[in-house]
N, CA, C and O atoms as a printed pandas DataFrame, in Angstrom:
     atom_number atom_name residue_name chain_id  residue_number  x_coord  y_coord  z_coord
0              1         N          MET        A               1    0.902   -0.878   -0.006
1              2        CA          MET        A               1    0.044   -0.103    0.091
2              3         C          MET        A               1    1.077    1.013   -0.074
3              4         O          MET        A               1    2.142    1.174    0.522
4              5         N          TYR        A               2    0.469    1.778   -1.078
5              6        CA          TYR        A               2    1.409    3.294   -1.091
6              7         C          TYR        A               2    0.646    4.240   -1.129
7              8         O          TYR        A               2   -0.342    4.187   -1.861
8              9         N          LEU        A               3    0.959    5.542   -0.211
9             10        CA          LEU        A               3    0.194    6.929   -0.187
10            11         C          LEU        A               3    0.859    7.874   -0.620
11            12         O          LEU        A               3    2.052    8.012   -0.347
12            13         N          TYR        A               4    0.016    8.892   -1.567
13            14        CA          TYR        A               4    1.249    9.959   -2.414
14            15         C          TYR        A               4    0.357   11.334   -1.373
15            16         O          TYR        A               4   -0.835   11.321   -1.068
16            17         N          LEU        A               5    1.211   12.228   -1.074
17            18        CA          LEU        A               5    0.905   13.233   -0.143
18            19         C          LEU        A               5    1.080   14.482   -1.196
19            20         O          LEU        A               5    2.165   14.451   -1.778
20            21         N          LYS        A               6    0.323   15.443   -1.508
21            22        CA          LYS        A               6    0.317   16.627   -1.894
22            23         C          LYS        A               6    0.092   17.877   -0.564
23            24         O          LYS        A               6   -0.947   18.232   -0.008
24            25         N          ILE        A               7    1.122   18.205   -0.415
25            26        CA          ILE        A               7    1.305   19.250    0.764
26            27         C          ILE        A               7    1.268   20.606    0.311
27            28         O          ILE        A               7    1.970   20.940   -0.644
28            29         N          GLY        A               8    0.422   21.530    0.974
29            30        CA          GLY        A               8    0.278   22.587    0.820
30            31         C          GLY        A               8    0.095   23.783    1.939
31            32         O          GLY        A               8    0.550   23.524    3.053
32            33         N          ASN        A               9   -0.383   24.768    1.794
33            34        CA          ASN        A               9   -0.776   25.723    2.855
34            35         C          ASN        A               9   -2.117   25.851    3.126
35            36         O          ASN        A               9   -2.830   25.307    2.282
36            37         N          ASN        A              10   -2.689   26.394    4.030
37            38        CA          ASN        A              10   -4.469   26.619    4.032
38            39         C          ASN        A              10   -4.126   28.233    4.316
39            40         O          ASN        A              10   -2.978   28.640    4.133
40            41         N          LYS        A              11   -5.125   29.076    4.746
41            42        CA          LYS        A              11   -5.014   30.387    4.597
42            43         C          LYS        A              11   -4.459   30.820    5.936
43            44         O          LYS        A              11   -4.364   32.042    6.052
44            45         N          ALA        A              12   -4.107   30.163    6.880
45            46        CA          ALA        A              12   -3.723   30.639    8.518
46            47         C          ALA        A              12   -2.062   30.010    8.117
47            48         O          ALA        A              12   -1.333   29.958    9.108
48            49         N          GLY        A              13   -1.414   29.540    6.784
49            50        CA          GLY        A              13   -0.343   29.232    6.576
50            51         C          GLY        A              13    0.321   27.983    6.953
51            52         O          GLY        A              13    1.495   27.660    6.774
52            53         N          GLU        A              14   -0.937   27.131    7.680
53            54        CA          GLU        A              14   -0.381   25.810    8.312
54            55         C          GLU        A              14   -0.234   24.905    7.047
55            56         O          GLU        A              14   -0.956   25.124    6.074
56            57         N          GLU        A              15    0.858   23.699    7.033
57            58        CA          GLU        A              15    0.732   23.087    6.058
58            59         C          GLU        A              15   -0.113   21.947    6.542
59            60         O          GLU        A              15   -0.177   21.305    7.590
60            61         N          ILE        A              16   -0.969   21.930    4.965
61            62        CA          ILE        A              16   -1.899   20.493    5.284
62            63         C          ILE        A              16   -1.849   19.927    4.184
63            64         O          ILE        A              16   -1.192   20.332    3.225
64            65         N          ILE        A              17   -2.737   18.647    4.217
65            66        CA          ILE        A              17   -2.606   17.607    2.958
66            67         C          ILE        A              17   -3.650   18.163    2.028
67            68         O          ILE        A              17   -4.856   18.153    2.273
68            69         N          LYS        A              18   -2.992   18.737    0.748
69            70        CA          LYS        A              18   -4.131   19.418   -0.253
70            71         C          LYS        A              18   -4.793   18.279   -0.966
71            72         O          LYS        A              18   -5.948   18.268   -1.393
72            73         N          ASP        A              19   -3.881   17.300   -1.038
73            74        CA          ASP        A              19   -4.324   16.111   -1.693
74            75         C          ASP        A              19   -3.592   14.925   -1.355
75            76         O          ASP        A              19   -2.452   15.006   -0.898
76            77         N          ILE        A              20   -4.399   13.394   -1.624
77            78        CA          ILE        A              20   -3.521   12.355   -1.553
78            79         C          ILE        A              20   -4.326   11.325   -2.373
79            80         O          ILE        A              20   -5.518   11.293   -2.681
80            81         N          LYS        A              21   -3.308   10.505   -2.625
81            82        CA          LYS        A              21   -3.911    9.344   -3.609
82            83         C          LYS        A              21   -3.227    8.026   -2.907
83            84         O          LYS        A              21   -2.515    8.091   -1.904
84            85         N          PHE        A              22   -3.526    6.959   -3.526
85            86        CA          PHE        A              22   -3.154    5.949   -3.037
86            87         C          PHE        A              22   -3.141    4.598   -4.309
87            88         O          PHE        A              22   -3.775    4.591   -5.364
88            89         N          GLU        A              23   -2.280    3.620   -3.819
89            90        CA          GLU        A              23   -2.096    2.407   -4.819
90            91         C          GLU        A              23   -2.184    1.264   -3.482
91            92         O          GLU        A              23   -1.770    1.368   -2.328
92            93         N          THR        A              24   -2.749    0.396   -4.029
93            94        CA          THR        A              24   -2.796   -0.828   -3.098
94            95         C          THR        A              24   -3.126   -1.975   -3.532
95            96         O          THR        A              24   -4.239   -2.012   -4.058
96            97         N          TYR        A              25   -2.548   -2.930   -3.498
97            98        CA          TYR        A              25   -2.838   -4.380   -4.038
98            99         C          TYR        A              25   -3.512   -5.213   -2.587
99           100         O          TYR        A              25   -2.968   -5.747   -1.620
100          101         N          GLY        A              26   -4.832   -5.034   -2.956
101          102        CA          GLY        A              26   -5.382   -5.920   -1.618
102          103         C          GLY        A              26   -6.822   -6.160   -2.276
103          104         O          GLY        A              26   -7.087   -6.107   -3.477
104          105         N          CYS        A              27   -7.946   -6.516   -0.906
105          106        CA          CYS        A              27   -9.293   -6.655   -1.097
106          107         C          CYS        A              27  -10.161   -5.439   -1.027
107          108         O          CYS        A              27   -9.819   -4.376   -0.509
108          109         N          ALA        A              28  -11.217   -5.665   -1.546
109          110        CA          ALA        A              28  -12.394   -4.591   -1.726
110          111         C          ALA        A              28  -12.287   -3.655   -0.440
111          112         O          ALA        A              28  -12.284   -2.428   -0.533
112          113         N          ILE        A              29  -12.176   -4.516    1.074
113          114        CA          ILE        A              29  -11.983   -3.822    2.213
114          115         C          ILE        A              29  -10.776   -2.628    2.337
115          116         O          ILE        A              29  -10.894   -1.463    2.716
116          117         N          ALA        A              30   -9.611   -3.339    1.886
117          118        CA          ALA        A              30   -8.269   -2.542    1.999
118          119         C          ALA        A              30   -8.680   -1.132    1.025
119          120         O          ALA        A              30   -8.423    0.044    1.284
120          121         N          ILE        A              31   -9.221   -1.556    0.127
121          122        CA          ILE        A              31   -9.299   -0.328   -0.987
122          123         C          ILE        A              31  -10.296    0.603   -0.382
123          124         O          ILE        A              31  -10.153    1.818   -0.520
124          125         N          ALA        A              32  -11.261    0.116    0.256
125          126        CA          ALA        A              32  -12.377    0.990    0.565
126          127         C          ALA        A              32  -11.780    1.898    1.788
127          128         O          ALA        A              32  -11.818    3.125    1.874
128          129         N          ASN        A              33  -11.257    1.023    2.650
129          130        CA          ASN        A              33  -10.644    1.832    3.878
130          131         C          ASN        A              33   -9.650    2.770    3.679
131          132         O          ASN        A              33   -9.655    3.741    4.437
132          133         N          THR        A              34   -8.900    2.704    2.931
133          134        CA          THR        A              34   -7.935    3.631    2.199
134          135         C          THR        A              34   -8.332    4.771    1.612
135          136         O          THR        A              34   -7.824    5.839    1.956
136          137         N          SER        A              35   -9.447    4.696    0.493
137          138        CA          SER        A              35  -10.190    5.587   -0.272
138          139         C          SER        A              35  -11.013    6.696    1.238
139          140         O          SER        A              35  -11.100    7.912    1.408
140          141         N          LEU        A              36  -11.470    5.485    2.059
141          142        CA          LEU        A              36  -12.319    6.883    3.300
142          143         C          LEU        A              36  -11.296    7.415    3.790
143          144         O          LEU        A              36  -11.491    8.593    4.088
144          145         N          LEU        A              37   -9.842    6.879    4.091
145          146        CA          LEU        A              37   -9.010    7.647    5.000
146          147         C          LEU        A              37   -8.649    8.689    4.458
147          148         O          LEU        A              37   -8.646    9.746    5.090
148          149         N          THR        A              38   -8.185    8.600    2.891
149          150        CA          THR        A              38   -8.108    9.813    1.879
150          151         C          THR        A              38   -9.220   11.125    2.264
151          152         O          THR        A              38   -8.892   12.301    2.423
152          153         N          THR        A              39  -10.522   10.590    2.354
153          154        CA          THR        A              39  -11.421   11.894    2.395
154          155         C          THR        A              39  -11.382   12.219    3.794
155          156         O          THR        A              39  -11.736   13.362    4.084
156          157         N          MET        A              40  -11.012   11.420    4.758
157          158        CA          MET        A              40  -10.775   12.271    6.174
158          159         C          MET        A              40   -9.517   13.253    6.450
159          160         O          MET        A              40   -9.359   14.177    7.248
160          161         N          VAL        A              41   -8.697   12.679    5.472
161          162        CA          VAL        A              41   -7.562   14.021    5.998
162          163         C          VAL        A              41   -7.123   14.828    5.070
163          164         O          VAL        A              41   -6.210   15.637    5.234
164          165         N          LYS        A              42   -7.737   14.654    4.062
165          166        CA          LYS        A              42   -7.588   15.989    3.137
166          167         C          LYS        A              42   -8.070   17.242    3.770
167          168         O          LYS        A              42   -9.171   17.258    4.320
168          169         N          GLY        A              43   -7.483   18.052    3.733
169          170        CA          GLY        A              43   -7.426   19.376    4.271
170          171         C          GLY        A              43   -6.736   19.623    5.756
171          172         O          GLY        A              43   -6.387   20.687    6.269
172          173         N          LYS        A              44   -6.661   18.281    6.265
173          174        CA          LYS        A              44   -6.234   18.455    7.704
174          175         C          LYS        A              44   -4.581   18.881    7.537
175          176         O          LYS        A              44   -3.843   18.890    6.551
176          177         N          THR        A              45   -4.342   19.253    9.079
177          178        CA          THR        A              45   -2.580   19.535    9.120
178          179         C          THR        A              45   -2.330   18.408    9.081
179          180         O          THR        A              45   -3.262   17.614    9.199
180          181         N          LEU        A              46   -0.654   17.805    8.856
181          182        CA          LEU        A              46   -0.014   16.830    8.863
182          183         C          LEU        A              46   -0.104   16.247   10.185
183          184         O          LEU        A              46   -0.558   15.105   10.267
184          185         N          GLU        A              47    0.322   16.962   11.413
185          186        CA          GLU        A              47   -0.098   16.599   12.589
186          187         C          GLU        A              47   -1.540   16.029   12.896
187          188         O          GLU        A              47   -1.790   14.896   13.308
188          189         N          ALA        A              48   -2.307   16.892   12.655
189          190        CA          ALA        A              48   -3.746   16.180   12.854
190          191         C          ALA        A              48   -4.037   15.100   12.186
191          192         O          ALA        A              48   -4.823   14.270   12.642
192          193         N          ALA        A              49   -3.386   14.949   10.901
193          194        CA          ALA        A              49   -3.841   13.556   10.044
194          195         C          ALA        A              49   -2.835   12.289   10.641
195          196         O          ALA        A              49   -3.016   11.081   10.493
196          197         N          ALA        A              50   -1.867   12.888   11.267
197          198        CA          ALA        A              50   -0.806   11.963   11.907
198          199         C          ALA        A              50   -1.601   10.987   13.192
199          200         O          ALA        A              50   -1.452    9.767   13.253
200          201         N          LYS        A              51   -2.349   11.686   14.055
201          202        CA          LYS        A              51   -3.321   11.549   15.069
202          203         C          LYS        A              51   -4.671   10.368   14.658
203          204         O          LYS        A              51   -5.410    9.927   15.538
204          205         N          ILE        A              52   -4.785   10.047   13.427
205          206        CA          ILE        A              52   -5.911    9.179   13.177
206          207         C          ILE        A              52   -5.133    7.926   13.183
207          208         O          ILE        A              52   -4.044    7.544   12.755
208          209         N          THR        A              53   -6.321    7.346   13.966
209          210        CA          THR        A              53   -6.385    6.014   14.768
210          211         C          THR        A              53   -7.038    4.910   13.943
211          212         O          THR        A              53   -8.072    5.245   13.366
212          213         N          LYS        A              54   -6.529    3.368   13.747
213          214        CA          LYS        A              54   -7.238    2.534   13.126
214          215         C          LYS        A              54   -8.930    2.685   13.887
215          216         O          LYS        A              54   -9.945    2.513   13.211
216          217         N          GLU        A              55   -8.957    2.959   15.067
217          218        CA          GLU        A              55  -10.295    3.070   15.818
218          219         C          GLU        A              55  -11.288    4.043   15.040
219          220         O          GLU        A              55  -12.494    3.900   14.836
220          221         N          ASP        A              56  -10.388    5.125   14.647
221          222        CA          ASP        A              56  -11.063    6.385   13.938
222          223         C          ASP        A              56  -11.729    5.835   12.858
223          224         O          ASP        A              56  -12.960    5.834   12.838
224          225         N          LEU        A              57  -10.925    5.262   11.758
225          226        CA          LEU        A              57  -11.144    4.550   10.666
226          227         C          LEU        A              57  -12.519    3.574   10.728
227          228         O          LEU        A              57  -13.456    3.605    9.930
228          229         N          ILE        A              58  -12.412    2.941   11.579
229          230        CA          ILE        A              58  -13.306    2.006   11.716
230          231         C          ILE        A              58  -14.624    2.364   12.272
231          232         O          ILE        A              58  -15.520    1.662   11.803
232          233         N          LYS        A              59  -14.985    3.178   13.065
233          234        CA          LYS        A              59  -15.933    4.115   13.601
234          235         C          LYS        A              59  -16.577    4.687   12.467
235          236         O          LYS        A              59  -17.794    4.547   12.347
236          237         N          LYS        A              60  -15.685    5.532   11.326
237          238        CA          LYS        A              60  -16.222    6.147    9.869
238          239         C          LYS        A              60  -16.778    5.111    8.894
239          240         O          LYS        A              60  -17.781    5.305    8.207
240          241         N          PHE        A              61  -15.972    3.883    8.891
241          242        CA          PHE        A              61  -16.307    2.827    7.880
242          243         C          PHE        A              61  -17.688    2.369    8.462
243          244         O          PHE        A              61  -18.577    2.055    7.670
244          245         N          LYS        A              62  -17.885    2.323    9.690
245          246        CA          LYS        A              62  -19.370    1.571   10.368
246          247         C          LYS        A              62  -19.055    0.062   10.482
247          248         O          LYS        A              62  -18.986   -0.461   11.594
248          249         N          GLN        A              63  -18.908   -0.483    9.605
249          250        CA          GLN        A              63  -18.846   -1.960    9.876
250          251         C          GLN        A              63  -17.880   -2.868    9.125
251          252         O          GLN        A              63  -18.153   -3.348    8.025
252          253         N          VAL        A              64  -16.832   -3.062    9.721
253          254        CA          VAL        A              64  -15.537   -3.547    9.000
254          255         C          VAL        A              64  -15.544   -4.980    9.883
255          256         O          VAL        A              64  -15.435   -5.121   11.101
256          257         N          PRO        A              65  -15.713   -6.010    8.809
257          258        CA          PRO        A              65  -15.677   -7.344    9.185
258          259         C          PRO        A              65  -14.344   -7.568   10.229
259          260         O          PRO        A              65  -13.292   -7.010    9.917
260          261         N          LEU        A              66  -14.398   -8.375   11.449
261          262        CA          LEU        A              66  -13.179   -8.589   12.105
262          263         C          LEU        A              66  -12.215   -9.238   11.511
263          264         O          LEU        A              66  -11.090   -8.804   11.761
264          265         N          ILE        A              67  -12.289  -10.236   10.727
265          266        CA          ILE        A              67  -11.494  -10.623    9.842
266          267         C          ILE        A              67  -10.406   -9.594    8.728
267          268         O          ILE        A              67   -9.424   -9.903    8.054
268          269         N          LYS        A              68  -11.127   -8.290    8.934
269          270        CA          LYS        A              68  -10.799   -7.487    7.919
270          271         C          LYS        A              68  -10.304   -6.093    8.710
271          272         O          LYS        A              68  -10.003   -5.039    8.150
272          273         N          ILE        A              69  -10.297   -6.332   10.027
273          274        CA          ILE        A              69   -9.653   -5.049   10.802
274          275         C          ILE        A              69   -7.765   -4.516   10.357
275          276         O          ILE        A              69   -7.191   -3.472   10.668
276          277         N          HIS        A              70   -7.431   -5.273    9.848
277          278        CA          HIS        A              70   -6.130   -5.409    9.714
278          279         C          HIS        A              70   -5.991   -4.336    8.616
279          280         O          HIS        A              70   -5.014   -3.590    8.685
280          281         N          CYS        A              71   -6.952   -4.175    7.521
281          282        CA          CYS        A              71   -6.932   -3.044    6.771
282          283         C          CYS        A              71   -7.021   -1.689    7.341
283          284         O          CYS        A              71   -6.519   -0.585    7.127
284          285         N          SER        A              72   -7.755   -2.152    8.049
285          286        CA          SER        A              72   -7.664   -0.322    8.638
286          287         C          SER        A              72   -6.352   -0.178    9.239
287          288         O          SER        A              72   -5.701    0.763    8.785
288          289         N          MET        A              73   -5.768   -0.908   10.191
289          290        CA          MET        A              73   -4.441   -0.749   10.454
290          291         C          MET        A              73   -3.499   -0.163    9.229
291          292         O          MET        A              73   -2.826    0.867    9.268
292          293         N          LEU        A              74   -3.630   -1.090    8.135
293          294        CA          LEU        A              74   -2.630   -0.741    6.850
294          295         C          LEU        A              74   -2.686    0.504    6.669
295          296         O          LEU        A              74   -1.660    1.162    6.843
296          297         N          ALA        A              75   -3.874    1.124    6.283
297          298        CA          ALA        A              75   -4.068    2.301    5.885
298          299         C          ALA        A              75   -3.782    3.378    6.881
299          300         O          ALA        A              75   -3.189    4.387    6.497
300          301         N          VAL        A              76   -4.093    3.272    7.923
301          302        CA          VAL        A              76   -3.209    4.274    9.004
302          303         C          VAL        A              76   -1.854    4.168    9.153
303          304         O          VAL        A              76   -1.206    5.149    9.518
304          305         N          ASP        A              77   -1.191    2.822    8.858
305          306        CA          ASP        A              77    0.298    2.819    9.078
306          307         C          ASP        A              77    1.069    3.346    7.686
307          308         O          ASP        A              77    2.201    3.825    7.614
308          309         N          ALA        A              78    0.225    3.138    6.731
309          310        CA          ALA        A              78    0.719    3.734    5.563
310          311         C          ALA        A              78    0.611    5.525    5.310
311          312         O          ALA        A              78    1.306    6.255    4.602
312          313         N          LEU        A              79   -0.232    5.753    5.956
313          314        CA          LEU        A              79   -0.458    7.148    6.432
314          315         C          LEU        A              79    0.814    7.900    7.115
315          316         O          LEU        A              79    1.423    8.894    6.719
316          317         N          ALA        A              80    1.007    7.127    8.227
317          318        CA          ALA        A              80    2.221    7.670    9.221
318          319         C          ALA        A              80    3.386    7.446    8.559
319          320         O          ALA        A              80    4.320    8.193    8.848
320          321         N          GLU        A              81    3.582    6.504    7.650
321          322        CA          GLU        A              81    4.696    6.139    6.997
322          323         C          GLU        A              81    5.043    7.406    6.029
323          324         O          GLU        A              81    6.171    7.896    6.069
324          325         N          ALA        A              82    4.027    7.927    5.149
325          326        CA          ALA        A              82    4.054    8.770    4.369
326          327         C          ALA        A              82    4.356   10.232    4.826
327          328         O          ALA        A              82    5.121   11.046    4.309
328          329         N          ILE        A              83    3.501   10.366    6.011
329          330        CA          ILE        A              83    3.970   11.399    6.972
330          331         C          ILE        A              83    5.508   11.536    7.403
331          332         O          ILE        A              83    6.276   12.447    7.093
332          333         N          TYR        A              84    5.747   10.505    8.126
333          334        CA          TYR        A              84    7.196   10.433    8.521
334          335         C          TYR        A              84    8.239   10.766    7.241
335          336         O          TYR        A              84    9.151   11.588    7.323
336          337         N          ASP        A              85    8.009   10.176    6.351
337          338        CA          ASP        A              85    8.610   10.298    5.226
338          339         C          ASP        A              85    8.939   11.763    4.408
339          340         O          ASP        A              85    9.916   11.988    3.693
340          341         N          TYR        A              86    7.832   12.670    4.737
341          342        CA          TYR        A              86    7.896   14.062    4.221
342          343         C          TYR        A              86    8.546   14.665    5.302
343          344         O          TYR        A              86    9.565   15.247    4.928
344          345         N          PHE        A              87    8.299   14.758    6.725
345          346        CA          PHE        A              87    9.226   15.221    7.561
346          347         C          PHE        A              87   10.490   14.955    7.627
347          348         O          PHE        A              87   11.357   15.786    7.898
348          349         N          LYS        A              88   10.662   13.867    7.400
349          350        CA          LYS        A              88   12.318   13.338    7.218
350          351         C          LYS        A              88   12.895   14.094    6.081
351          352         O          LYS        A              88   13.947   14.715    6.232
352          353         N          LYS        A              89   12.260   14.075    4.946
353          354        CA          LYS        A              89   12.759   14.427    3.463
354          355         C          LYS        A              89   12.947   15.914    3.669
355          356         O          LYS        A              89   13.913   16.444    3.119
356          357         N          GLN        A              90   12.113   16.650    4.414
357          358        CA          GLN        A              90   11.901   18.180    4.677
358          359         C          GLN        A              90   12.882   18.682    5.925
359          360         O          GLN        A              90   12.940   19.891    6.149
360          361         N          GLY        A              91   13.609   17.806    6.692
361          362        CA          GLY        A              91   14.242   17.814    7.629
362          363         C          GLY        A              91   13.771   18.479    8.831
363          364         O          GLY        A              91   14.356   19.253    9.589
364          365         N          ARG        A              92   12.464   17.963    8.845
365          366        CA          ARG        A              92   11.585   18.883    9.963
366          367         C          ARG        A              92   11.689   17.546   11.396
367          368         O          ARG        A              92   11.959   16.348   11.313
368          369         N          PRO        A              93   11.429   18.201   12.323
369          370        CA          PRO        A              93   11.259   17.424   13.546
370          371         C          PRO        A              93   10.160   16.204   13.635
371          372         O          PRO        A              93    9.021   16.451   13.238
372          373         N          ILE        A              94   10.375   15.283   13.994
373          374        CA          ILE        A              94    9.583   14.204   14.186
374          375         C          ILE        A              94    8.944   14.151   15.512
375          376         O          ILE        A              94    9.693   14.327   16.473
376          377         N          SER        A              95    7.749   13.950   15.727
377          378        CA          SER        A              95    7.306   13.787   16.998
378          379         C          SER        A              95    7.554   12.395   17.755
379          380         O          SER        A              95    7.674   11.440   16.987
380          381         N          PRO        A              96    7.644   12.135   19.004
381          382        CA          PRO        A              96    8.093   10.936   19.372
382          383         C          PRO        A              96    6.894    9.821   19.198
383          384         O          PRO        A              96    7.060    8.606   19.295
384          385         N          GLU        A              97    5.513   10.564   18.891
385          386        CA          GLU        A              97    4.535    9.529   18.676
386          387         C          GLU        A              97    4.783    9.021   17.233
387          388         O          GLU        A              97    4.754    7.806   17.035
388          389         N          LEU        A              98    5.074   10.046   16.014
389          390        CA          LEU        A              98    5.164    9.393   14.838
390          391         C          LEU        A              98    6.449    8.696   14.936
391          392         O          LEU        A              98    6.470    7.696   14.219
392          393         N          GLN        A              99    7.570    8.913   15.620
393          394        CA          GLN        A              99    8.584    8.234   15.523
394          395         C          GLN        A              99    8.297    6.910   15.891
395          396         O          GLN        A              99    8.500    5.982   15.108
396          397         N          ALA        A             100    7.732    6.710   17.289
397          398        CA          ALA        A             100    7.335    5.375   17.852
398          399         C          ALA        A             100    6.712    4.361   16.851
399          400         O          ALA        A             100    6.948    3.162   16.704
400          401         N          LYS        A             101    5.560    5.462   15.992
401          402        CA          LYS        A             101    4.785    4.203   15.322
402          403         C          LYS        A             101    5.449    3.765   13.891
403          404         O          LYS        A             101    5.099    2.746   13.295
404          405         N          HIS        A             102    6.803    4.982   13.255
405          406        CA          HIS        A             102    7.373    4.335   12.306
406          407         C          HIS        A             102    8.417    3.126   12.811
407          408         O          HIS        A             102    8.709    2.306   11.941
408          409         N          GLU        A             103    8.963    2.955   14.041
409          410        CA          GLU        A             103    9.769    1.948   14.521
410          411         C          GLU        A             103    8.906    0.526   14.770
411          412         O          GLU        A             103    9.308   -0.637   14.738
412          413         N          ARG        A             104    7.814    0.968   14.983
413          414        CA          ARG        A             104    6.710   -0.220   15.005
414          415         C          ARG        A             104    6.506   -0.917   13.980
415          416         O          ARG        A             104    6.497   -2.147   13.939
416          417         N          ILE        A             105    6.311   -0.080   12.988
417          418        CA          ILE        A             105    5.854   -0.377   11.487
418          419         C          ILE        A             105    6.983   -0.902   10.937
419          420         O          ILE        A             105    6.773   -1.991   10.403
420          421         N          GLN        A             106    8.307   -0.443   10.867
421          422        CA          GLN        A             106    9.468   -1.079   10.604
422          423         C          GLN        A             106    9.749   -2.545   11.231
423          424         O          GLN        A             106   10.201   -3.468   10.553
424          425         N          LYS        A             107    9.497   -2.629   12.315
425          426        CA          LYS        A             107    9.843   -3.867   12.929
426          427         C          LYS        A             107    8.888   -4.659   12.050
427          428         O          LYS        A             107    9.296   -5.099   10.975
428          429         N          GLU        A             108    7.767   -4.841   12.409
429          430        CA          GLU        A             108    6.724   -5.475   11.929
430          431         C          GLU        A             108    6.936   -5.566   10.522
431          432         O          GLU        A             108    6.708   -6.751   10.276
432          433         N          GLU        A             109    7.306   -4.876    9.238
433          434        CA          GLU        A             109    7.776   -5.195    8.221
434          435         C          GLU        A             109    8.817   -6.381    8.039
435          436         O          GLU        A             109    8.753   -7.334    7.262
436          437         N          LYS        A             110    9.811   -6.052    8.989
437          438        CA          LYS        A             110   10.828   -7.098    8.827
438          439         C          LYS        A             110   10.255   -8.546    9.222
439          440         O          LYS        A             110   10.520   -9.566    8.586
440          441         N          GLU        A             111    9.406   -8.497   10.398
441          442        CA          GLU        A             111    9.190   -9.706   10.821
442          443         C          GLU        A             111    8.131  -10.311    9.514
443          444         O          GLU        A             111    8.160  -11.517    9.270
444          445         N          ILE        A             112    7.365   -9.540    8.844
445          446        CA          ILE        A             112    6.623  -10.192    7.486
446          447         C          ILE        A             112    7.292  -10.770    6.622
447          448         O          ILE        A             112    7.242  -11.959    6.309
448          449         N          GLU        A             113    8.183   -9.652    6.053
449          450        CA          GLU        A             113    9.379  -10.168    5.260
450          451         C          GLU        A             113    9.966  -11.593    5.793
451          452         O          GLU        A             113    9.791  -12.645    5.176
452          453         N          HIS        A             114   10.542  -11.511    6.776
453          454        CA          HIS        A             114   11.114  -13.112    7.329
454          455         C          HIS        A             114   10.296  -14.137    7.241
455          456         O          HIS        A             114   10.696  -15.213    6.796
456          457         N          LYS        A             115    8.874  -13.924    7.703
457          458        CA          LYS        A             115    8.003  -15.064    7.548
458          459         C          LYS        A             115    7.367  -15.625    6.498
459          460         O          LYS        A             115    6.861  -16.741    6.374
460          461         N          HIS        A             116    7.489  -14.386    5.494
461          462        CA          HIS        A             116    6.922  -14.600    3.880
462          463         C          HIS        A             116    8.316  -15.344    3.432
463          464         O          HIS        A             116    8.062  -16.358    2.781
464          465         N          GLY        A             117    9.754  -15.104    3.614
465          466        CA          GLY        A             117   10.547  -15.840    3.058
466          467         C          GLY        A             117   10.766  -17.142    3.597
467          468         O          GLY        A             117   11.231  -18.086    2.957
468          469         N          GLN        A             118   10.420  -17.165    4.783
469          470        CA          GLN        A             118   10.213  -18.849    5.022
470          471         C          GLN        A             118    9.243  -19.437    4.396
471          472         O          GLN        A             118    9.410  -20.637    4.178
472          473         N          LEU        A             119    8.050  -18.844    3.956
473          474        CA          LEU        A             119    7.093  -19.680    3.261
474          475         C          LEU        A             119    7.228  -19.587    2.105
475          476         O          LEU        A             119    6.431  -20.253    1.443
476          477         N          VAL        A             120    8.174  -18.820    1.401
477          478        CA          VAL        A             120    8.631  -19.223   -0.179
478          479         C          VAL        A             120    9.444  -20.379    0.214
479          480         O          VAL        A             120    8.894  -21.422   -0.138
480          481         N          GLU        A             121   10.678  -20.581    0.883
481          482        CA          GLU        A             121   11.405  -21.335    1.192
482          483         C          GLU        A             121   10.580  -22.698    1.088
483          484         O          GLU        A             121   10.936  -23.525    0.249
484          485         N          LEU        A             122    9.590  -22.930    1.840
485          486        CA          LEU        A             122    8.975  -23.984    2.181
486          487         C          LEU        A             122    8.287  -24.493    0.811
487          488         O          LEU        A             122    8.377  -25.656    0.419
488          489         N          GLU        A             123    7.596  -23.483    0.142
489          490        CA          GLU        A             123    6.995  -23.953   -1.047
490          491         C          GLU        A             123    7.819  -24.516   -2.034
491          492         O          GLU        A             123    7.633  -25.571   -2.641
492          493         N          GLU        A             124    9.022  -23.485   -2.176
493          494        CA          GLU        A             124   10.126  -24.297   -2.949
494          495         C          GLU        A             124   10.412  -25.505   -2.731
495          496         O          GLU        A             124   10.557  -26.251   -3.700
496          497         N          LYS        A             125   10.564  -26.000   -1.400
497          498        CA          LYS        A             125   11.091  -27.208   -0.989
498          499         C          LYS        A             125    9.735  -27.800   -1.690
499          500         O          LYS        A             125    9.890  -28.383   -2.763
500          501         N          LEU        A             126    8.794  -27.718   -1.304
501          502        CA          LEU        A             126    7.674  -28.731   -1.753
502          503         C          LEU        A             126    7.453  -29.049   -3.141
503          504         O          LEU        A             126    7.383  -30.199   -3.574
504          505         N          HIS        A             127    7.340  -27.945   -3.860
505          506        CA          HIS        A             127    7.684  -27.921   -5.377
506          507         C          HIS        A             127    8.896  -28.834   -5.895
507          508         O          HIS        A             127    8.735  -29.387   -6.982
508          509         N          LYS        A             128    9.900  -29.002   -5.315
509          510        CA          LYS        A             128   11.167  -29.731   -5.726
510          511         C          LYS        A             128   10.740  -31.445   -5.468
511          512         O          LYS        A             128   11.254  -32.283   -6.209
512          513         N          GLU        A             129   10.104  -31.728   -4.745
513          514        CA          GLU        A             129    9.466  -33.121   -3.979
514          515         C          GLU        A             129    8.761  -33.696   -4.969
515          516         O          GLU        A             129    8.153  -34.747   -4.764
């Protein structure tokens, strides 16, 4: 899942998300969650957008099947990473909360990559037999 932010300033001179686009490879719920998130954050400051939680997204979505709750988390995490990336590239200070989210996301990504690698190895072994 990728989120692309277009940052601008509002009339008060605050940096806001002027536009947001996404790419995702996933189910209809993942696409719907991410689409809903884009409508929720457009026009918000980066700081306000970074505070959106999966619970906020789930409440707005209304009925997310329990098995698809992770789709809300993916969308919110992708937003956090996009904001983190923007701040980093701009040399801006990163809040402790955003830093902690980034570190959790990076740790989970490494764990997922490791587990995926193990599954690929098992699949290759099974195909050879």
